[in-house]
C-alpha positions as CSV (number, residue, x, y, z in Angstrom):
1,M,0.3,0.2,0.2
2,S,2.7,3.0,0.9
3,I,4.4,1.6,-2.2
4,F,1.1,2.7,-4.2
5,V,0.4,5.5,-2.2
6,T,4.1,6.7,-3.1
7,V,4.3,6.2,-6.6
8,N,0.9,7.7,-7.0
9,K,1.5,10.5,-5.3
10,A,5.2,11.0,-7.6
11,L,2.9,10.6,-10.7
12,K,0.8,13.6,-9.2
13,S,3.8,15.5,-9.1
14,T,4.9,14.6,-12.7
15,L,1.7,15.7,-13.9
16,V,1.4,19.1,-12.0
17,I,4.7,19.7,-13.2
18,F,4.1,18.7,-16.9
19,G,0.8,20.5,-16.7
20,F,2.4,24.0,-16.0
21,T,5.0,23.9,-18.2
22,I,3.0,23.1,-21.4
23,S,0.7,26.2,-19.6
24,I,3.8,28.2,-19.6
25,F,4.8,27.4,-23.4
26,S,0.7,27.6,-24.6
27,F,1.2,30.9,-23.3
28,I,4.0,31.4,-24.8
29,A,3.1,30.7,-28.1
30,S,-0.7,32.4,-27.8
31,A,1.1,36.0,-27.2
32,E,3.2,35.7,-29.9
33,Q,0.3,34.8,-32.0
34,G,-1.8,37.8,-31.4
35,V,0.6,41.3,-32.7
36,T,3.7,39.5,-33.7
37,L,7.1,41.2,-34.2
38,G,7.2,43.3,-37.0
39,Q,3.9,44.2,-37.4
40,Q,2.4,47.5,-36.6
41,A,0.6,47.8,-32.9
42,P,-2.3,49.1,-32.4
43,N,-3.2,52.8,-31.9
44,F,-5.0,53.8,-28.8
45,K,-6.2,56.8,-26.7
46,S,-6.6,56.7,-23.3
47,T,-5.9,59.0,-20.3
48,T,-3.4,57.4,-17.1
49,L,-4.2,58.1,-13.8
50,S,-3.1,60.9,-13.4
51,G,-5.1,62.6,-16.0
52,E,-2.5,62.3,-18.6
53,D,-3.8,62.1,-22.3
54,I,-2.3,59.2,-24.7
55,D,-2.5,58.5,-28.2
56,T,0.3,56.5,-29.3
57,A,-0.7,57.5,-33.1
58,V,1.4,61.1,-32.1
59,I,3.7,59.0,-29.6
60,K,4.6,56.7,-31.9
61,N,6.3,59.3,-34.5
62,N,8.2,61.0,-32.1
63,K,9.7,58.6,-29.6
64,P,9.3,54.5,-28.5
65,I,6.4,52.8,-26.7
66,Y,7.0,50.5,-23.6
67,L,4.0,49.5,-22.5
68,K,4.2,46.6,-19.7
69,F,0.8,45.1,-18.9
70,W,0.3,44.2,-15.0
71,A,-2.1,43.4,-12.3
72,T,-1.5,44.5,-8.8
73,W,-2.1,40.7,-7.7
74,C,0.5,39.2,-10.1
75,S,3.8,38.3,-8.5
76,Y,5.7,38.8,-11.3
77,C,4.2,42.3,-11.9
78,T,5.0,43.3,-8.8
79,E,8.5,42.0,-8.3
80,E,9.0,43.6,-11.9
81,M,7.6,47.2,-11.4
82,P,10.5,48.7,-9.9
83,H,12.4,47.7,-13.4
84,L,9.8,49.5,-15.1
85,Q,10.5,52.7,-12.7
86,E,13.7,52.7,-13.0
87,T,13.3,52.4,-16.9
88,F,10.6,55.7,-16.8
89,D,13.1,57.6,-14.4
90,Q,16.2,56.6,-16.7
91,Y,15.2,56.7,-20.2
92,G,11.1,58.9,-20.1
93,N,12.4,61.4,-22.2
94,D,13.3,58.9,-24.8
95,I,11.2,56.4,-24.6
96,Q,7.2,56.8,-23.7
97,V,6.9,54.1,-20.7
98,L,3.5,52.9,-19.9
99,A,2.4,50.5,-17.3
100,I,-0.7,49.5,-18.6
101,N,-3.7,47.3,-15.5
102,V,-5.3,44.5,-17.1
103,G,-8.3,45.5,-15.0
104,M,-9.2,42.2,-13.6
105,N,-10.1,41.8,-10.2
106,D,-8.3,45.5,-9.8
107,S,-9.4,49.2,-9.2
108,I,-8.4,52.6,-9.3
109,K,-8.4,52.5,-5.3
110,R,-6.2,49.8,-4.8
111,I,-3.7,50.8,-8.1
112,K,-3.4,54.5,-6.3
113,R,-2.2,52.7,-3.2
114,Y,-0.7,50.1,-4.3
115,L,1.8,53.2,-6.5
116,A,1.8,55.0,-3.3
117,K,2.7,52.3,-1.1
118,N,5.7,52.2,-3.0
119,N,6.9,55.6,-4.0
120,Y,6.1,54.9,-7.9
121,H,4.9,57.9,-10.1
122,L,4.9,56.8,-14.1
123,P,2.3,56.9,-15.9
124,V,-0.6,54.2,-15.4
125,I,-3.4,53.0,-17.5
126,F,-6.5,51.3,-16.4
127,D,-7.8,49.2,-18.6
128,E,-11.1,48.5,-16.3
129,K,-13.0,47.1,-20.0
130,G,-10.1,44.9,-21.4
131,E,-10.1,47.3,-24.5
132,L,-6.4,47.1,-24.6
133,V,-5.9,43.7,-23.2
134,E,-7.9,42.6,-26.2
135,K,-6.1,44.5,-29.0
136,F,-3.4,43.4,-28.1
137,N,-3.6,39.7,-27.6
138,I,-3.1,40.0,-23.3
139,I,-3.3,36.3,-22.4
140,G,-1.8,36.6,-18.8
141,T,0.6,39.6,-16.9
142,P,3.2,40.7,-16.9
143,Q,3.5,41.2,-20.5
144,H,6.5,43.6,-22.2
145,I,5.6,45.1,-25.8
146,L,7.9,47.7,-26.9
147,I,7.0,49.5,-30.1
148,N,10.0,51.5,-32.5
149,S,9.2,54.7,-33.8
150,K,7.7,53.5,-37.2
151,G,5.1,52.3,-35.0
152,E,6.6,48.5,-35.3
153,I,6.3,46.3,-32.6
154,V,10.2,44.9,-32.4
155,H,9.6,43.3,-29.0
156,R,7.2,41.0,-26.5
157,S,8.0,39.2,-23.9
158,A,6.0,37.8,-21.1
159,L,9.1,38.2,-18.3
160,I,11.7,41.2,-18.1
161,T,15.2,39.4,-20.2
162,D,18.6,40.7,-21.2
163,D,16.8,40.7,-24.6
164,L,14.4,43.7,-23.2
165,H,17.0,45.5,-21.9
166,H,19.5,45.5,-25.0
167,K,16.4,46.8,-27.3
168,I,15.2,48.9,-25.1
169,S,19.1,50.7,-25.0
170,Q,18.9,50.1,-29.0
171,L,15.5,51.7,-29.6
172,I,16.6,55.2,-27.8
173,S,20.3,54.9,-29.3
174,K,18.7,55.0,-32.3
175,E,16.2,57.7,-31.7
176,R,18.9,59.9,-30.1
């Protein structure tokens, strides 16, 4: 009996890990199917939580755009927020950084409390109805999208990577 229980637990653990791995790969594949590298990014107009009007059609003619789709309840997202704030602080004049909260199970009050608690002051859009999530085919959070000044998507990833850092620097160098 105890051998059966041990084998059964090991099998369950293996299946859980296998299922998790499949989910991650399907998430990455699905995200890449929507708005893909080299394609023109969809334009959108929105207002940040601080009241700033955003029109990406105007912005991308002047400088690159870095979109990060996130949520306050997403542990990876909150771990990555210092990077986004640092990018905004360092390159804010050279690249439009936009933190887009996906709106699911979140509220403006909760987002503002999170931003204040962590002393973040970057532009945040609350995508309450999921319109931007749909436009960019966001399957999960976090999601990073870089758009060059020609409006082309040049990077898309689920997590912060060295490639993302390199492409941000590259975009800024080309645009200067």
